[in-house]
C-alpha positions as protocol buffer text, in pm:
chain_id: "A"
residue {
  index: 1
  type: MET
  ca { x: 0 y: 0 z: 0 }
}
residue {
  index: 2
  type: LYS
  ca { x: 136 y: 337 z: -104 }
}
residue {
  index: 3
  type: LEU
  ca { x: 48 y: 648 z: 98 }
}
residue {
  index: 4
  type: LEU
  ca { x: 117 y: 1019 z: 60 }
}
residue {
  index: 5
  type: LEU
  ca { x: 175 y: 1203 z: 388 }
}
residue {
  index: 6
  type: ALA
  ca { x: 163 y: 1584 z: 399 }
}
residue {
  index: 7
  type: GLU
  ca { x: 251 y: 1720 z: 744 }
}
residue {
  index: 8
  type: ASP
  ca { x: 456 y: 2036 z: 803 }
}
residue {
  index: 9
  type: GLU
  ca { x: 567 y: 1952 z: 1159 }
}
residue {
  index: 10
  type: ALA
  ca { x: 901 y: 1783 z: 1096 }
}
residue {
  index: 11
  type: ALA
  ca { x: 907 y: 1570 z: 1412 }
}
residue {
  index: 12
  type: LEU
  ca { x: 551 y: 1444 z: 1362 }
}
residue {
  index: 13
  type: ASN
  ca { x: 613 y: 1384 z: 993 }
}
residue {
  index: 14
  type: GLU
  ca { x: 918 y: 1172 z: 1074 }
}
residue {
  index: 15
  type: ALA
  ca { x: 737 y: 977 z: 1347 }
}
residue {
  index: 16
  type: LEU
  ca { x: 439 y: 904 z: 1122 }
}
residue {
  index: 17
  type: VAL
  ca { x: 660 y: 787 z: 837 }
}
residue {
  index: 18
  type: GLU
  ca { x: 840 y: 548 z: 1070 }
}
residue {
  index: 19
  type: ILE
  ca { x: 517 y: 406 z: 1214 }
}
residue {
  index: 20
  type: LEU
  ca { x: 347 y: 370 z: 877 }
}
residue {
  index: 21
  type: LYS
  ca { x: 649 y: 199 z: 723 }
}
residue {
  index: 22
  type: HIS
  ca { x: 674 y: -31 z: 1024 }
}
residue {
  index: 23
  type: ASN
  ca { x: 314 y: -134 z: 952 }
}
residue {
  index: 24
  type: GLY
  ca { x: 386 y: -224 z: 591 }
}
residue {
  index: 25
  type: TYR
  ca { x: 305 y: 97 z: 404 }
}
residue {
  index: 26
  type: THR
  ca { x: 521 y: 267 z: 144 }
}
residue {
  index: 27
  type: VAL
  ca { x: 522 y: 640 z: 222 }
}
residue {
  index: 28
  type: ASP
  ca { x: 604 y: 955 z: 28 }
}
residue {
  index: 29
  type: ALA
  ca { x: 636 y: 1242 z: 277 }
}
residue {
  index: 30
  type: VAL
  ca { x: 610 y: 1615 z: 199 }
}
residue {
  index: 31
  type: PHE
  ca { x: 598 y: 1924 z: 418 }
}
residue {
  index: 32
  type: ASP
  ca { x: 373 y: 2172 z: 239 }
}
residue {
  index: 33
  type: GLY
  ca { x: 49 y: 2180 z: 41 }
}
residue {
  index: 34
  type: ARG
  ca { x: 201 y: 2266 z: -293 }
}
residue {
  index: 35
  type: ASP
  ca { x: 424 y: 1959 z: -288 }
}
residue {
  index: 36
  type: ALA
  ca { x: 131 y: 1749 z: -167 }
}
residue {
  index: 37
  type: LEU
  ca { x: -71 y: 1852 z: -471 }
}
residue {
  index: 38
  type: GLU
  ca { x: 216 y: 1786 z: -711 }
}
residue {
  index: 39
  type: TYR
  ca { x: 281 y: 1439 z: -568 }
}
residue {
  index: 40
  type: ALA
  ca { x: -91 y: 1350 z: -563 }
}
residue {
  index: 41
  type: LEU
  ca { x: -128 y: 1451 z: -928 }
}
residue {
  index: 42
  type: ALA
  ca { x: 185 y: 1267 z: -1038 }
}
residue {
  index: 43
  type: ALA
  ca { x: 139 y: 925 z: -875 }
}
residue {
  index: 44
  type: ASP
  ca { x: -133 y: 674 z: -788 }
}
residue {
  index: 45
  type: TYR
  ca { x: -171 y: 644 z: -411 }
}
residue {
  index: 46
  type: ASP
  ca { x: -390 y: 412 z: -208 }
}
residue {
  index: 47
  type: GLY
  ca { x: -453 y: 691 z: 42 }
}
residue {
  index: 48
  type: ILE
  ca { x: -350 y: 1045 z: 131 }
}
residue {
  index: 49
  type: ILE
  ca { x: -300 y: 1186 z: 482 }
}
residue {
  index: 50
  type: LEU
  ca { x: -330 y: 1565 z: 473 }
}
residue {
  index: 51
  type: ASP
  ca { x: -267 y: 1822 z: 743 }
}
residue {
  index: 52
  type: ILE
  ca { x: -507 y: 2114 z: 698 }
}
residue {
  index: 53
  type: MET
  ca { x: -285 y: 2401 z: 814 }
}
residue {
  index: 54
  type: MET
  ca { x: 21 y: 2382 z: 587 }
}
residue {
  index: 55
  type: PRO
  ca { x: 253 y: 2633 z: 420 }
}
residue {
  index: 56
  type: LYS
  ca { x: 201 y: 2736 z: 55 }
}
residue {
  index: 57
  type: MET
  ca { x: -140 y: 2567 z: 25 }
}
residue {
  index: 58
  type: GLU
  ca { x: -384 y: 2446 z: 289 }
}
residue {
  index: 59
  type: GLY
  ca { x: -497 y: 2087 z: 289 }
}
residue {
  index: 60
  type: THR
  ca { x: -856 y: 2184 z: 210 }
}
residue {
  index: 61
  type: GLU
  ca { x: -741 y: 2358 z: -108 }
}
residue {
  index: 62
  type: VAL
  ca { x: -530 y: 2055 z: -204 }
}
residue {
  index: 63
  type: LEU
  ca { x: -832 y: 1827 z: -164 }
}
residue {
  index: 64
  type: LYS
  ca { x: -1064 y: 2064 z: -349 }
}
residue {
  index: 65
  type: THR
  ca { x: -823 y: 2074 z: -645 }
}
residue {
  index: 66
  type: LEU
  ca { x: -784 y: 1696 z: -652 }
}
residue {
  index: 67
  type: ARG
  ca { x: -1160 y: 1637 z: -652 }
}
residue {
  index: 68
  type: GLU
  ca { x: -1213 y: 1899 z: -924 }
}
residue {
  index: 69
  type: LYS
  ca { x: -961 y: 1710 z: -1137 }
}
residue {
  index: 70
  type: GLY
  ca { x: -1151 y: 1384 z: -1084 }
}
residue {
  index: 71
  type: ILE
  ca { x: -893 y: 1226 z: -853 }
}
residue {
  index: 72
  type: ALA
  ca { x: -1085 y: 1014 z: -603 }
}
residue {
  index: 73
  type: THR
  ca { x: -795 y: 887 z: -390 }
}
residue {
  index: 74
  type: PRO
  ca { x: -919 y: 846 z: -31 }
}
residue {
  index: 75
  type: VAL
  ca { x: -811 y: 1130 z: 199 }
}
residue {
  index: 76
  type: LEU
  ca { x: -772 y: 1146 z: 577 }
}
residue {
  index: 77
  type: PHE
  ca { x: -742 y: 1495 z: 728 }
}
residue {
  index: 78
  type: LEU
  ca { x: -490 y: 1526 z: 1011 }
}
residue {
  index: 79
  type: THR
  ca { x: -521 y: 1853 z: 1197 }
}
residue {
  index: 80
  type: ALA
  ca { x: -519 y: 2042 z: 1523 }
}
residue {
  index: 81
  type: LYS
  ca { x: -857 y: 2194 z: 1443 }
}
residue {
  index: 82
  type: GLY
  ca { x: -1136 y: 2034 z: 1639 }
}
residue {
  index: 83
  type: GLU
  ca { x: -1441 y: 2248 z: 1569 }
}
residue {
  index: 84
  type: ILE
  ca { x: -1740 y: 2078 z: 1408 }
}
residue {
  index: 85
  type: GLU
  ca { x: -1744 y: 2339 z: 1128 }
}
residue {
  index: 86
  type: ASP
  ca { x: -1396 y: 2234 z: 1018 }
}
residue {
  index: 87
  type: ARG
  ca { x: -1488 y: 1868 z: 1015 }
}
residue {
  index: 88
  type: ILE
  ca { x: -1799 y: 1940 z: 810 }
}
residue {
  index: 89
  type: GLU
  ca { x: -1600 y: 2151 z: 563 }
}
residue {
  index: 90
  type: GLY
  ca { x: -1349 y: 1873 z: 510 }
}
residue {
  index: 91
  type: LEU
  ca { x: -1616 y: 1609 z: 459 }
}
residue {
  index: 92
  type: ASP
  ca { x: -1812 y: 1831 z: 223 }
}
residue {
  index: 93
  type: LEU
  ca { x: -1499 y: 1875 z: 11 }
}
residue {
  index: 94
  type: GLY
  ca { x: -1472 y: 1498 z: -28 }
}
residue {
  index: 95
  type: ALA
  ca { x: -1252 y: 1387 z: 262 }
}
residue {
  index: 96
  type: ASP
  ca { x: -1303 y: 1033 z: 386 }
}
residue {
  index: 97
  type: ASP
  ca { x: -1220 y: 1086 z: 749 }
}
residue {
  index: 98
  type: TYR
  ca { x: -1090 y: 1339 z: 999 }
}
residue {
  index: 99
  type: ILE
  ca { x: -870 y: 1288 z: 1306 }
}
residue {
  index: 100
  type: THR
  ca { x: -778 y: 1563 z: 1550 }
}
residue {
  index: 101
  type: LYS
  ca { x: -438 y: 1612 z: 1712 }
}
residue {
  index: 102
  type: PRO
  ca { x: -329 y: 1488 z: 1957 }
}
residue {
  index: 103
  type: PHE
  ca { x: -429 y: 1136 z: 1858 }
}
residue {
  index: 104
  type: ASP
  ca { x: -348 y: 780 z: 1947 }
}
residue {
  index: 105
  type: MET
  ca { x: -128 y: 609 z: 1689 }
}
residue {
  index: 106
  type: GLY
  ca { x: -339 y: 294 z: 1709 }
}
residue {
  index: 107
  type: GLU
  ca { x: -648 y: 494 z: 1619 }
}
residue {
  index: 108
  type: LEU
  ca { x: -465 y: 661 z: 1330 }
}
residue {
  index: 109
  type: LEU
  ca { x: -360 y: 322 z: 1191 }
}
residue {
  index: 110
  type: ALA
  ca { x: -718 y: 193 z: 1221 }
}
residue {
  index: 111
  type: ARG
  ca { x: -847 y: 495 z: 1031 }
}
residue {
  index: 112
  type: VAL
  ca { x: -579 y: 451 z: 764 }
}
residue {
  index: 113
  type: ARG
  ca { x: -678 y: 86 z: 721 }
}
residue {
  index: 114
  type: ALA
  ca { x: -1044 y: 186 z: 686 }
}
residue {
  index: 115
  type: MET
  ca { x: -949 y: 456 z: 437 }
}
residue {
  index: 116
  type: VAL
  ca { x: -753 y: 233 z: 203 }
}
residue {
  index: 117
  type: ARG
  ca { x: -1023 y: -37 z: 211 }
}
residue {
  index: 118
  type: ARG
  ca { x: -1239 y: 206 z: 16 }
}
residue {
  index: 119
  type: LYS
  ca { x: -1005 y: 187 z: -282 }
}
residue {
  index: 120
  type: GLU
  ca { x: -951 y: -188 z: -247 }
}
residue {
  index: 121
  type: ASN
  ca { x: -1317 y: -284 z: -236 }
}
residue {
  index: 122
  type: TYR
  ca { x: -1497 y: -73 z: -495 }
}
residue {
  index: 123
  type: THR
  ca { x: -1611 y: -215 z: -826 }
}
residue {
  index: 124
  type: GLN
  ca { x: -1612 y: -20 z: -1151 }
}
residue {
  index: 125
  type: ALA
  ca { x: -1978 y: -51 z: -1251 }
}
residue {
  index: 126
  type: ASP
  ca { x: -2188 y: 259 z: -1192 }
}
residue {
  index: 127
  type: LEU
  ca { x: -2523 y: 249 z: -1010 }
}
residue {
  index: 128
  type: ALA
  ca { x: -2840 y: 431 z: -1109 }
}
residue {
  index: 129
  type: CYS
  ca { x: -3171 y: 535 z: -957 }
}
residue {
  index: 130
  type: GLY
  ca { x: -3402 y: 736 z: -1179 }
}
residue {
  index: 131
  type: ASN
  ca { x: -3192 y: 1014 z: -1333 }
}
residue {
  index: 132
  type: LEU
  ca { x: -2926 y: 978 z: -1061 }
}
residue {
  index: 133
  type: ALA
  ca { x: -2595 y: 803 z: -1130 }
}
residue {
  index: 134
  type: LEU
  ca { x: -2330 y: 699 z: -878 }
}
residue {
  index: 135
  type: SER
  ca { x: -1979 y: 666 z: -1022 }
}
residue {
  index: 136
  type: ARG
  ca { x: -1786 y: 397 z: -839 }
}
residue {
  index: 137
  type: SER
  ca { x: -1462 y: 502 z: -1007 }
}
residue {
  index: 138
  type: ALA
  ca { x: -1484 y: 880 z: -947 }
}
residue {
  index: 139
  type: PHE
  ca { x: -1693 y: 862 z: -625 }
}
residue {
  index: 140
  type: THR
  ca { x: -1940 y: 1121 z: -752 }
}
residue {
  index: 141
  type: LEU
  ca { x: -2316 y: 1164 z: -786 }
}
residue {
  index: 142
  type: SER
  ca { x: -2452 y: 1316 z: -1105 }
}
residue {
  index: 143
  type: VAL
  ca { x: -2762 y: 1379 z: -1309 }
}
residue {
  index: 144
  type: PRO
  ca { x: -2778 y: 1488 z: -1674 }
}
residue {
  index: 145
  type: GLY
  ca { x: -2708 y: 1857 z: -1717 }
}
residue {
  index: 146
  type: GLU
  ca { x: -2560 y: 1908 z: -1369 }
}
residue {
  index: 147
  type: ALA
  ca { x: -2198 y: 1912 z: -1253 }
}
residue {
  index: 148
  type: PRO
  ca { x: -2108 y: 1596 z: -1056 }
}
residue {
  index: 149
  type: LEU
  ca { x: -2082 y: 1624 z: -678 }
}
residue {
  index: 150
  type: SER
  ca { x: -1794 y: 1460 z: -493 }
}
residue {
  index: 151
  type: LEU
  ca { x: -1865 y: 1228 z: -201 }
}
residue {
  index: 152
  type: SER
  ca { x: -1671 y: 1160 z: 113 }
}
residue {
  index: 153
  type: GLY
  ca { x: -1579 y: 798 z: 171 }
}
residue {
  index: 154
  type: LYS
  ca { x: -1859 y: 730 z: 415 }
}
residue {
  index: 155
  type: GLU
  ca { x: -2114 y: 920 z: 206 }
}
residue {
  index: 156
  type: PHE
  ca { x: -2013 y: 701 z: -86 }
}
residue {
  index: 157
  type: GLN
  ca { x: -2047 y: 380 z: 114 }
}
residue {
  index: 158
  type: MET
  ca { x: -2389 y: 485 z: 241 }
}
residue {
  index: 159
  type: ILE
  ca { x: -2538 y: 589 z: -94 }
}
residue {
  index: 160
  type: GLU
  ca { x: -2380 y: 286 z: -261 }
}
residue {
  index: 161
  type: LEU
  ca { x: -2557 y: 58 z: -16 }
}
residue {
  index: 162
  type: LEU
  ca { x: -2889 y: 234 z: -78 }
}
residue {
  index: 163
  type: MET
  ca { x: -2854 y: 243 z: -458 }
}
residue {
  index: 164
  type: THR
  ca { x: -2750 y: -121 z: -485 }
}
residue {
  index: 165
  type: HIS
  ca { x: -3111 y: -210 z: -396 }
}
residue {
  index: 166
  type: PRO
  ca { x: -3343 y: 91 z: -455 }
}
residue {
  index: 167
  type: GLY
  ca { x: -3657 y: 70 z: -243 }
}
residue {
  index: 168
  type: GLN
  ca { x: -3502 y: -166 z: 12 }
}
residue {
  index: 169
  type: LEU
  ca { x: -3507 y: -48 z: 373 }
}
residue {
  index: 170
  type: TYR
  ca { x: -3179 y: -37 z: 563 }
}
residue {
  index: 171
  type: SER
  ca { x: -3181 y: -1 z: 939 }
}
residue {
  index: 172
  type: VAL
  ca { x: -2947 y: 229 z: 1129 }
}
residue {
  index: 173
  type: ASP
  ca { x: -2770 y: -80 z: 1262 }
}
residue {
  index: 174
  type: SER
  ca { x: -2708 y: -206 z: 908 }
}
residue {
  index: 175
  type: PHE
  ca { x: -2533 y: 123 z: 822 }
}
residue {
  index: 176
  type: LEU
  ca { x: -2330 y: 109 z: 1142 }
}
residue {
  index: 177
  type: ASP
  ca { x: -2226 y: -252 z: 1080 }
}
residue {
  index: 178
  type: HIS
  ca { x: -2139 y: -182 z: 715 }
}
residue {
  index: 179
  type: ILE
  ca { x: -1963 y: 154 z: 746 }
}
residue {
  index: 180
  type: TRP
  ca { x: -1850 y: 184 z: 1110 }
}
residue {
  index: 181
  type: PRO
  ca { x: -1776 y: -176 z: 1212 }
}
residue {
  index: 182
  type: ASP
  ca { x: -1542 y: -61 z: 1491 }
}
residue {
  index: 183
  type: GLY
  ca { x: -1834 y: 88 z: 1682 }
}
residue {
  index: 184
  type: GLU
  ca { x: -1706 y: 446 z: 1668 }
}
residue {
  index: 185
  type: ALA
  ca { x: -2037 y: 596 z: 1551 }
}
residue {
  index: 186
  type: GLY
  ca { x: -2400 y: 599 z: 1658 }
}
residue {
  index: 187
  type: GLU
  ca { x: -2749 y: 681 z: 1535 }
}
residue {
  index: 188
  type: ASP
  ca { x: -2679 y: 1057 z: 1529 }
}
residue {
  index: 189
  type: THR
  ca { x: -2385 y: 1002 z: 1294 }
}
residue {
  index: 190
  type: VAL
  ca { x: -2602 y: 809 z: 1049 }
}
residue {
  index: 191
  type: TRP
  ca { x: -2861 y: 1087 z: 1058 }
}
residue {
  index: 192
  type: VAL
  ca { x: -2597 y: 1354 z: 981 }
}
residue {
  index: 193
  type: TYR
  ca { x: -2474 y: 1163 z: 676 }
}
residue {
  index: 194
  type: ILE
  ca { x: -2829 y: 1096 z: 555 }
}
residue {
  index: 195
  type: SER
  ca { x: -2903 y: 1468 z: 592 }
}
residue {
  index: 196
  type: ASN
  ca { x: -2591 y: 1562 z: 392 }
}
residue {
  index: 197
  type: LEU
  ca { x: -2681 y: 1317 z: 115 }
}
residue {
  index: 198
  type: ARG
  ca { x: -3036 y: 1449 z: 97 }
}
residue {
  index: 199
  type: LYS
  ca { x: -2899 y: 1802 z: 48 }
}
residue {
  index: 200
  type: LYS
  ca { x: -2676 y: 1680 z: -234 }
}
residue {
  index: 201
  type: LEU
  ca { x: -2962 y: 1500 z: -407 }
}
residue {
  index: 202
  type: LYS
  ca { x: -3176 y: 1812 z: -380 }
}
residue {
  index: 203
  type: SER
  ca { x: -2900 y: 2037 z: -519 }
}
residue {
  index: 204
  type: LEU
  ca { x: -2864 y: 1800 z: -816 }
}
residue {
  index: 205
  type: HIS
  ca { x: -3242 y: 1799 z: -880 }
}
residue {
  index: 206
  type: ALA
  ca { x: -3230 y: 1420 z: -863 }
}
residue {
  index: 207
  type: SER
  ca { x: -3553 y: 1228 z: -915 }
}
residue {
  index: 208
  type: CYS
  ca { x: -3454 y: 996 z: -630 }
}
residue {
  index: 209
  type: GLU
  ca { x: -3506 y: 1074 z: -263 }
}
residue {
  index: 210
  type: ILE
  ca { x: -3387 y: 910 z: 56 }
}
residue {
  index: 211
  type: LYS
  ca { x: -3701 y: 819 z: 248 }
}
residue {
  index: 212
  type: SER
  ca { x: -3720 y: 735 z: 618 }
}
residue {
  index: 213
  type: THR
  ca { x: -3961 y: 490 z: 778 }
}
residue {
  index: 214
  type: ARG
  ca { x: -3985 y: 565 z: 1148 }
}
residue {
  index: 215
  type: GLY
  ca { x: -3844 y: 286 z: 1360 }
}
residue {
  index: 216
  type: VAL
  ca { x: -3742 y: 83 z: 1055 }
}
residue {
  index: 217
  type: GLY
  ca { x: -3479 y: 259 z: 847 }
}
residue {
  index: 218
  type: TYR
  ca { x: -3396 y: 437 z: 522 }
}
residue {
  index: 219
  type: SER
  ca { x: -3438 y: 363 z: 154 }
}
residue {
  index: 220
  type: ILE
  ca { x: -3379 y: 542 z: -175 }
}
residue {
  index: 221
  type: VAL
  ca { x: -3672 y: 564 z: -416 }
}
residue {
  index: 222
  type: ASP
  ca { x: -3737 y: 719 z: -756 }
}
residue {
  index: 223
  type: THR
  ca { x: -4020 y: 969 z: -715 }
}
residue {
  index: 224
  type: GLY
  ca { x: -4034 y: 1040 z: -1087 }
}
residue {
  index: 225
  type: LYS
  ca { x: -4008 y: 1414 z: -1025 }
}
């Protein structure tokens, strides 16, 4: 597994490289956002670990540029920022996960493993529901005549599950088991991701909607609108 690490704190950068290599990863390490973007555009990585606050270009701008260019490499944000607004911004830009400094190295490795599984497990065939298409190669949602919207890793996994069987109800527990098998999330987390996906479907003018059945779960259905 080949990773790109962009972290401007030299001591932390060195420590992370050593730990990741010890756990079997090949690592390219850079210290600013501009180099991170150049490396990410030039090579095929299984995952990218990005600090947000970096010299020359912030991690959010690096990610935004990558997604605009259709590069769907999974991204984990590594940052000292802990406010909910920053986490939401990163996820909305297409990040797969977010871990706040200081962090436990075991947790970081678990999140890296989860991140790279996204690239390992996807299949190439697209999914469709009404006029809505899910690209499993670019990790985007699109409808004819609208610009595609990038998805975070967990948004992708959730909508993929729903669109694999349109109309089928999925309980909160099924999402938790499928997407957060380590037990790190709860019902509120599922609701937040469902809410974000609904907003994206609405902004695309998709004919499909995510419906909720109280006490049972969620499904995606084509309303024909």
